[in-house]
C-alpha positions in Angstrom: 43.4 -42.2 -15.6 40.1 -40.3 -16.3 38.7 -39.6 -19.8 39.6 -35.9 -19.5 43.2 -36.7 -18.7 43.5 -39.3 -21.5 42.1 -36.7 -24.0 44.5 -34.0 -22.7 47.6 -36.3 -22.9 46.7 -37.5 -26.4 46.0 -34.0 -27.6 49.4 -32.8 -26.2 51.2 -35.5 -28.2 49.7 -34.4 -31.5 51.9 -32.4 -33.9 51.6 -28.7 -33.6 49.7 -28.1 -36.8 48.3 -24.6 -37.2 44.7 -25.7 -36.6 45.7 -27.1 -33.2 45.3 -23.8 -31.5 41.8 -23.4 -32.9 40.9 -26.7 -31.4 42.4 -25.6 -28.1 40.2 -22.6 -27.9 37.1 -24.5 -28.9 37.8 -27.0 -26.1 38.5 -24.2 -23.6 35.5 -22.0 -24.2 32.8 -23.6 -26.2 29.6 -24.2 -24.2 29.3 -27.4 -26.2 32.3 -28.9 -24.4 31.8 -30.7 -21.1 33.3 -29.0 -18.1 35.5 -31.9 -17.2 37.2 -31.5 -20.6 37.4 -27.7 -20.7 38.9 -27.7 -17.2 41.9 -29.4 -18.6 42.8 -26.3 -20.6 45.5 -24.0 -19.3 44.2 -21.2 -21.5 40.8 -21.4 -19.7 42.7 -21.2 -16.4 44.6 -18.1 -17.3 41.3 -16.4 -18.0 39.7 -17.5 -14.7 40.2 -14.2 -12.7 41.1 -11.7 -15.4 39.8 -11.4 -18.9 42.2 -9.8 -21.4 41.0 -6.6 -23.0 42.0 -4.5 -25.9 45.2 -2.5 -25.4 46.6 -4.8 -22.7 50.4 -5.4 -22.6 51.0 -9.1 -21.9 54.2 -11.0 -21.0 54.0 -14.7 -21.9 56.9 -16.6 -20.5 57.0 -20.1 -21.9 55.2 -19.2 -25.0 56.0 -22.4 -27.0 53.3 -23.1 -29.6 51.5 -19.9 -29.0 48.5 -21.5 -27.3 48.2 -18.5 -25.0 50.2 -16.0 -27.0 48.0 -16.2 -30.1 44.9 -16.0 -27.9 46.3 -13.0 -26.1 47.4 -11.2 -29.3 43.9 -11.6 -30.7 42.3 -10.2 -27.6 44.6 -7.2 -27.0 44.4 -6.1 -30.6 46.6 -3.6 -32.4 46.7 -1.3 -29.4 48.1 -4.0 -27.2 51.2 -6.1 -27.3 52.4 -9.6 -26.3 56.0 -10.1 -25.3 56.8 -13.8 -25.7 59.8 -15.4 -23.9 60.8 -18.7 -25.5 64.3 -20.1 -25.2 64.0 -23.1 -27.5 64.7 -22.5 -31.2 62.3 -25.2 -32.4 59.5 -23.8 -30.2 60.1 -20.3 -31.5 59.7 -21.5 -35.1 56.3 -23.0 -34.3 55.3 -19.9 -32.3 56.3 -17.5 -35.1 54.5 -19.7 -37.7 51.3 -19.6 -35.7 51.4 -15.9 -35.2 52.1 -15.4 -39.0 49.2 -17.6 -39.9 46.9 -15.4 -37.8 48.4 -12.3 -39.5 49.3 -10.9 -36.1 52.0 -8.3 -35.7 51.4 -7.1 -32.2 54.0 -9.3 -30.6 57.7 -9.6 -29.8 59.6 -12.9 -29.4 62.5 -12.9 -27.0 64.8 -15.9 -27.5 65.5 -16.3 -23.8 64.2 -17.9 -20.7 63.4 -16.0 -17.5 65.6 -16.3 -14.4 66.8 -14.3 -11.4 69.9 -13.0 -13.2 71.2 -12.6 -16.7 73.3 -15.7 -17.5 73.5 -18.9 -19.5 71.9 -22.1 -18.3 71.7 -25.7 -19.6 68.5 -27.3 -21.0 67.6 -30.7 -19.7 64.7 -33.0 -20.6 63.6 -31.0 -23.6 61.1 -32.9 -25.7 60.1 -30.0 -27.9 57.2 -29.2 -25.5 58.7 -29.1 -22.0 62.0 -27.4 -21.5 63.6 -27.5 -18.0 66.5 -25.3 -17.0 69.4 -26.4 -14.9 72.6 -24.7 -13.7 74.5 -28.0 -13.9 72.9 -30.7 -16.1 71.9 -30.5 -19.8 72.7 -31.2 -23.4 72.7 -27.6 -24.6 72.8 -24.0 -23.3 70.4 -21.1 -23.6 70.5 -17.5 -22.5 68.3 -16.4 -19.6 67.5 -13.0 -18.2 65.5 -11.2 -15.6 62.2 -9.8 -16.7 63.1 -6.5 -15.2 66.3 -6.1 -17.3 64.7 -7.3 -20.6 61.7 -5.0 -20.3 64.0 -2.1 -19.7 66.0 -3.1 -22.8 62.8 -3.2 -24.8 61.8 0.2 -23.3 58.5 -1.3 -22.0 57.6 0.4 -18.8 54.1 -0.9 -18.3 52.5 -4.4 -18.4 49.0 -5.5 -17.5 49.5 -9.3 -17.4 52.3 -11.6 -16.5 51.7 -15.3 -17.5 54.3 -18.0 -16.9 54.4 -21.7 -17.6 58.2 -22.5 -17.3 58.6 -25.9 -15.9 59.7 -25.0 -12.3 61.8 -22.0 -13.2 59.0 -19.8 -12.0 60.6 -19.6 -8.6 63.7 -17.9 -10.0 61.9 -16.0 -12.7 59.5 -14.2 -10.2 62.6 -13.1 -8.2 63.8 -11.4 -11.4 60.5 -9.5 -11.9 60.2 -7.6 -8.6 60.7 -4.2 -10.0 58.2 -4.8 -12.8 55.6 -6.1 -10.4 56.1 -3.3 -7.8 55.9 -0.6 -10.5 52.7 -2.1 -12.1 49.4 -3.4 -11.0 49.8 -6.5 -13.2 47.5 -9.5 -13.2 49.7 -12.5 -12.5 49.0 -16.1 -13.5 51.7 -18.7 -13.1 51.5 -22.4 -13.7 52.5 -23.7 -10.2 52.0 -27.5 -10.2 55.7 -28.2 -10.6 57.3 -29.9 -7.7 60.4 -28.4 -6.1 61.8 -29.7 -2.8 58.8 -31.9 -2.3 56.0 -29.3 -2.8 54.4 -27.5 -5.6 55.8 -24.1 -6.5 52.4 -22.5 -5.6 53.5 -22.4 -1.9 56.6 -20.3 -2.7 54.8 -18.1 -5.2 51.9 -17.2 -3.0 54.3 -16.2 -0.2 56.6 -14.2 -2.5 53.8 -12.3 -4.2 52.3 -11.3 -0.8 55.7 -10.1 0.3 55.8 -7.5 -2.5 52.3 -6.2 -2.0 50.1 -8.5 -4.0 47.2 -10.6 -3.0 47.6 -14.2 -4.1 45.8 -17.5 -4.3 46.2 -20.8 -6.2 43.3 -22.3 -8.0 42.3 -24.3 -11.2 43.3 -27.7 -9.8 43.5 -29.5 -13.2 46.4 -27.2 -14.1 47.3 -25.6 -10.8 47.9 -21.9 -11.3 48.9 -19.2 -8.8 47.1 -15.9 -9.4 48.2 -12.5 -8.1 46.7 -9.0 -8.2 46.9 -5.7 -6.3 
């Protein structure tokens, strides 16, 4: 295991203290940080092809500690908004605390996961950081919804950015976002290193995005991400 990976794993295991996000951003963007370390940062990867700007409306699916949500809320400002999907109650508490610390109020926290239909699923292998969804196996249940239906309920008709890091559920979640994606020219960035049926979800996501009129490619190898744009 390389030095960068060791630092990344060690950092991930640290408690989610409020200062941890500040350290994340320093490691992601400071010119003082070696590239082999900054390239371990998902936040840097999400900014690879599109830089958030003031007024953007952002969907953050898998928001957990607010590593991307806080960053996005800062960037989009009061004219923008961040809609955070986070099904885990413990994770939501940390997320809200981090937003409150930053004195941010341009966000909505939705206590649900994203899926291809509105239903209830089981959580498996939840360690407070990674939450996997299953239709059959798990210790507890959560509500899930389609992005299309939840945005309609929130009366949000326009989004600029769709970010996901949802532990393999991105395959089903993108299927529930077709109307939103077709009606917008959203910039899409989805963590796609998760293995489903023997291959990374990047293969499915690229094919699916292209089928609905988007260009798509997968990049940022240290935290494989599929990007889509019109």
